[in-house]
C-alpha positions in Angstrom: 0.2 0.0 -0.1 2.7 2.5 0.8 5.2 1.4 -2.3 1.7 2.0 -4.6 0.5 5.2 -2.4 4.2 6.2 -3.5 4.3 5.7 -7.3 1.2 7.4 -6.9 2.9 10.5 -5.5 6.1 9.7 -8.3 3.2 9.7 -11.2 1.1 12.7 -10.1 4.3 14.7 -9.6 5.6 13.6 -12.7 2.0 14.2 -14.7 2.2 17.9 -13.0 5.1 18.9 -15.7 2.3 18.4 -18.2 -1.0 19.0 -16.7 -0.8 21.0 -13.3 -2.2 19.8 -10.4 -5.4 22.3 -10.0 -7.6 21.0 -6.7 -10.3 23.4 -7.8 -10.6 21.7 -11.6 -10.0 18.4 -9.6 -7.0 17.7 -13.0 -6.5 14.1 -13.5 -2.6 15.1 -12.0 -4.6 16.3 -8.8 -6.3 13.2 -8.7 -3.0 11.0 -9.1 -1.1 13.0 -6.4 -3.6 12.8 -4.0 -5.0 9.2 -4.0 -0.9 7.9 -3.9 -0.9 10.4 -1.0 -4.1 8.8 0.6 -3.0 5.8 0.3 0.7 6.0 1.6 -0.9 7.9 4.6 -3.3 4.6 5.0 -0.2 2.6 4.7 1.5 4.2 7.5 -1.6 4.2 9.6 -1.6 0.4 9.1 1.8 -0.3 9.8 1.5 1.9 13.0 -1.5 0.8 14.7 -2.1 -2.1 13.5 1.4 -3.9 12.8 3.5 -1.8 15.4 0.7 -1.5 18.2 0.9 2.5 18.0 -3.1 2.5 19.3 -2.6 5.6 21.8 -2.3 8.2 18.6 -5.4 6.6 17.0 -7.5 7.8 19.7 -8.8 11.1 17.4 -9.8 9.0 14.3 -11.4 6.9 16.7 -13.0 9.2 18.2 -13.9 11.2 15.1 -14.8 7.5 13.4 -17.7 6.9 15.8 -19.3 9.6 15.0 -18.4 10.6 11.4 -21.8 12.0 10.4 -22.6 14.3 13.2 -18.9 15.6 13.5 -19.8 16.3 9.2 -22.9 17.9 9.7 -22.4 19.4 12.5 -19.2 21.1 11.7 -20.4 22.2 8.0 -23.6 23.9 9.7 -21.6 25.5 12.3 -19.0 26.7 9.5 -22.3 27.9 7.3 -23.5 29.9 10.3 -20.6 31.4 11.1 -20.0 32.6 7.5 -23.3 34.4 7.3 -23.3 37.3 6.4 -25.6 40.0 8.0 -27.3 42.6 5.7 -26.0 45.3 7.3 -23.2 46.0 5.4 -21.4 47.9 8.0 -21.4 44.1 9.7 -19.0 41.2 9.0 -19.7 37.6 9.6 -18.5 35.8 12.6 -16.2 33.9 10.6 -14.4 37.1 9.7 -14.6 38.9 12.7 -13.0 35.7 14.4 -10.4 35.7 11.8 -9.5 39.5 11.7 -9.3 39.5 15.7 -7.5 36.2 16.4 -5.8 34.7 13.5 -4.8 37.7 11.4 -2.8 39.6 13.7 -0.6 36.2 13.9 1.6 37.0 10.9 1.8 35.4 7.2 -2.1 34.4 6.3 -0.7 30.8 5.3 0.0 30.3 9.1 -2.7 32.0 10.2 -5.4 30.2 8.2 -3.2 26.9 9.3 -4.1 27.9 12.7 -7.7 28.6 12.4 -8.3 25.4 10.6 -6.9 23.3 13.3 -8.4 25.3 15.9 -11.3 24.5 14.4 -10.8 20.7 14.1 -9.9 20.5 17.7 -12.7 22.2 18.6 -14.8 19.3 16.8 -12.6 16.9 18.0 -14.0 17.7 21.8 -17.2 17.8 21.2 -16.7 14.6 19.5 -14.7 13.4 22.6 -17.8 14.0 24.9 -20.1 12.3 23.0 -17.8 9.7 22.8 -17.2 9.6 26.5 -20.6 9.2 27.4 -20.9 6.7 24.7 -23.7 8.9 22.6 -23.4 7.1 19.1 -25.5 9.0 16.2 -26.3 6.1 13.7 -28.2 7.1 10.3 
């Protein structure tokens, strides 16, 4: 799995020279590259967790994995609610307000954006951990 993943990464990188990797367009080079990355990452996880027995680092995946639909739906609804723009043009969305006051001052937009995304995911991990500890599993 790791070897095939590495082949996909290499093939996607080479194909990028002819047909650029573009996430927004889902180019074939993007698809091959990301599929290779996913296969390699899955292979590493399988090796670490199943073969080496390092289960402690897998806890966040278990927490998200037992309530995946709840995590997806709730985080999507929260993201939409935070992005909602008020009718008053002098007001900004909650997401913009949080960004401008909490993350933009941190420095470069790339790192500020990463910090925002990581904090958002960690917040949902915390909520999903509460559900996990209380043995609340939402099924469809």
